[in-house]
C-alpha positions in Angstrom: 31.6 127.3 -12.0 32.8 123.7 -12.8 36.5 123.1 -12.7 36.5 123.0 -16.6 35.5 126.1 -16.9 38.0 127.7 -14.7 40.9 126.0 -16.3 43.3 128.0 -18.1 42.4 127.5 -21.6 46.0 126.8 -22.9 45.1 123.5 -21.5 43.1 122.5 -24.4 45.6 122.5 -26.9 48.0 120.2 -24.9 48.5 116.6 -26.7 49.3 113.5 -24.6 48.8 109.9 -25.9 46.9 111.1 -28.9 44.0 112.7 -26.5 43.3 116.2 -25.7 41.7 116.9 -22.4 38.3 115.3 -21.5 38.9 113.0 -24.1 39.6 109.9 -22.5 37.9 109.2 -19.0 38.7 106.4 -16.5 35.5 105.0 -14.7 35.8 103.2 -11.3 33.0 102.2 -8.8 33.7 101.7 -5.5 31.7 100.7 -2.6 29.8 99.3 -0.7 31.1 101.2 2.2 30.9 99.4 5.6 29.2 102.9 6.7 26.6 104.2 4.9 26.5 108.3 4.2 24.1 110.7 6.1 22.6 110.9 2.6 22.2 107.0 2.2 25.3 106.7 0.1 27.1 103.1 0.4 28.9 103.5 -3.1 30.3 106.0 -5.1 31.6 106.1 -8.9 34.6 108.4 -9.5 34.8 109.8 -13.4 39.0 110.8 -14.2 40.3 112.8 -17.2 43.6 110.9 -18.1 44.5 114.1 -19.5 44.2 116.6 -16.7 43.7 114.1 -13.6 40.5 116.0 -12.7 37.7 113.7 -10.9 34.2 114.0 -10.7 32.8 111.9 -7.8 29.2 110.8 -7.7 27.5 109.5 -4.3 25.2 106.3 -4.6 22.7 104.2 -3.0 23.0 101.4 -5.2 25.6 100.5 -8.0 22.3 100.5 -10.5 22.9 104.7 -10.5 26.1 104.3 -12.4 24.2 105.3 -15.7 22.4 108.0 -14.0 25.7 109.3 -13.1 27.4 108.7 -16.5 24.8 110.5 -18.2 24.8 113.6 -15.7 28.7 113.7 -16.4 28.5 113.2 -20.1 26.0 116.7 -19.8 28.4 118.4 -18.0 31.6 117.7 -20.3 28.9 118.4 -23.1 27.8 122.1 -21.5 31.3 122.5 -21.3 32.3 122.6 -24.9 33.9 119.1 -24.4 33.5 115.8 -26.6 34.6 112.5 -24.5 35.8 109.8 -27.3 36.7 107.0 -25.0 36.0 105.7 -21.4 38.1 102.9 -19.6 37.0 100.7 -17.1 38.1 97.9 -15.1 35.5 95.3 -16.8 32.9 95.4 -13.5 29.6 94.6 -14.4 28.2 98.0 -12.6 30.0 99.9 -15.5 29.5 98.2 -18.7 26.0 96.6 -18.9 23.9 97.0 -21.3 22.0 100.4 -20.0 25.5 102.0 -20.2 26.5 100.5 -23.5 23.3 102.0 -24.9 24.0 105.7 -23.5 27.5 105.4 -24.8 26.7 103.9 -28.1 24.3 106.6 -28.3 26.5 109.5 -27.4 29.5 108.2 -29.9 31.7 107.0 -27.1 33.9 103.9 -27.1 34.4 101.7 -24.4 37.3 99.6 -23.7 38.4 97.6 -20.5 41.8 98.4 -19.1 43.6 97.0 -15.9 46.9 99.5 -15.6 49.1 98.5 -12.8 51.1 101.5 -11.9 53.8 101.8 -9.4 52.8 102.7 -5.6 54.8 105.4 -5.2 53.6 108.0 -7.9 51.6 111.2 -7.8 48.6 109.8 -8.3 48.8 107.1 -5.8 49.3 109.3 -3.6 46.0 111.4 -4.4 44.2 108.0 -4.6 45.6 107.2 -0.9 43.9 110.5 0.2 40.9 110.0 -1.5 40.4 106.6 0.2 41.7 108.2 3.6 39.2 111.0 3.5 36.2 108.1 2.9 37.3 106.5 5.7 37.5 109.7 7.9 34.0 110.6 6.5 32.6 107.3 8.0 34.1 107.5 11.0 32.4 111.0 11.9 29.0 109.8 11.2 29.3 106.9 13.6 27.0 108.3 16.8 
């Protein structure tokens, strides 16, 4: 069961910044990591719902896999009855390229570049820091 299916239905009726849950998604690609995972991944892409802060992370061996991960993410959203309207990214070439643009256009989703600067001490920053620590700890456990 996906998190989207498990959440309460009352969440879908709340609005923020003109968007409902699952309509505005932030995309970020990270890597390369110093050590690759046991599965060979050196990168990951994170899709974050701006409304609920739900995150879906895909691990990748190369940045070329972003479009495949995006397609999977869009299918998961569609299968749970949600329509993504817009994606935001930092404008990195791995996210905004012809393959990804074609996929977004085909799905009727607009894409924008946005660099958001937030104060260091926010709940979101704490979660981001925790994810970074988990990533670093995972790298340490894979060393022989």
